[in-house]
C-alpha positions as CSV (number, residue, x, y, z in Angstrom):
1,M,25.8,-64.4,-29.1
2,S,24.6,-61.4,-31.5
3,E,27.5,-59.2,-33.7
4,V,26.5,-56.0,-32.2
5,A,26.5,-57.6,-27.9
6,T,29.6,-59.5,-29.3
7,A,31.3,-55.3,-30.3
8,V,30.3,-54.0,-27.9
9,Q,31.7,-56.7,-25.6
10,A,35.2,-55.8,-26.4
11,A,34.6,-52.1,-26.2
12,L,33.4,-53.0,-22.6
13,G,36.5,-54.9,-22.4
14,S,39.2,-52.1,-24.1
15,E,41.0,-49.4,-23.0
16,G,40.5,-47.0,-25.6
17,P,38.3,-44.5,-27.2
18,I,34.7,-45.6,-28.9
19,A,33.8,-44.1,-32.3
20,R,30.3,-42.4,-32.2
21,E,29.6,-43.5,-35.2
22,L,30.0,-47.3,-33.6
23,V,27.9,-46.9,-31.0
24,V,24.9,-45.3,-32.5
25,E,25.3,-48.2,-35.6
26,W,25.0,-51.2,-32.4
27,C,22.1,-48.8,-30.5
28,E,20.2,-49.1,-34.3
29,G,21.5,-53.0,-34.8
30,A,20.6,-54.0,-31.2
31,D,18.4,-56.8,-31.2
32,D,18.1,-58.5,-28.6
33,I,17.6,-57.0,-25.4
34,K,21.7,-59.1,-23.8
35,A,22.9,-56.6,-26.7
36,L,20.2,-54.0,-24.3
37,A,21.0,-54.7,-22.1
38,L,25.3,-54.1,-23.0
39,L,25.4,-50.7,-24.6
40,Y,23.5,-49.5,-21.2
41,R,26.2,-50.7,-19.0
42,L,28.6,-49.1,-22.0
43,T,26.7,-45.7,-21.1
44,G,26.6,-46.3,-17.6
45,E,30.7,-47.5,-17.3
46,A,32.8,-46.1,-20.1
47,Y,30.7,-42.7,-21.7
48,E,33.1,-41.1,-21.5
49,R,35.1,-42.6,-24.4
50,I,32.9,-42.4,-26.2
51,Q,34.2,-39.3,-29.0
52,P,33.1,-37.6,-29.6
53,P,30.6,-37.5,-27.5
54,L,27.2,-39.4,-28.4
55,G,25.0,-37.0,-26.7
56,Q,21.9,-36.5,-24.2
57,Q,18.9,-37.4,-26.6
58,E,21.1,-41.0,-28.4
59,T,21.7,-41.6,-24.9
60,C,18.0,-41.3,-24.1
61,R,16.9,-42.7,-26.7
62,L,19.0,-46.6,-26.4
63,I,18.5,-45.7,-22.3
64,Q,14.4,-46.0,-22.5
65,R,14.6,-48.4,-25.5
66,Y,16.7,-50.9,-22.9
67,L,13.8,-50.3,-19.8
68,L,10.5,-50.8,-22.5
69,E,12.3,-53.6,-23.3
70,C,13.1,-54.8,-19.6
71,L,9.5,-54.1,-19.1
72,R,7.7,-56.3,-21.4
73,L,10.1,-59.2,-21.5
74,N,10.5,-59.3,-17.5
75,P,14.0,-61.0,-18.4
76,E,14.9,-63.7,-15.5
77,D,18.4,-64.3,-16.8
78,G,20.5,-61.4,-14.9
79,V,21.0,-60.5,-17.5
80,A,18.9,-57.6,-18.0
81,L,17.2,-55.7,-15.1
82,S,13.7,-57.6,-14.6
83,R,10.2,-55.6,-14.0
84,Y,11.2,-55.9,-10.5
């Protein structure tokens, strides 16, 4: 698991606030589908804990990147969404 994926997994497992700067750093450093899938999950499950808020533009950029990678790679291991 990449460093970004490990960090995002830890943030998902925590209860406290998540620094926006960290999330932006993770988004920029995500270089595999697993990390992108975890970031996508973070925006769904823990969005309100990102402080200050991530914002619409950054959130949409992440989601778009993740979904396009899912279409391109068509992962079938259950880690990310498949093309179908």
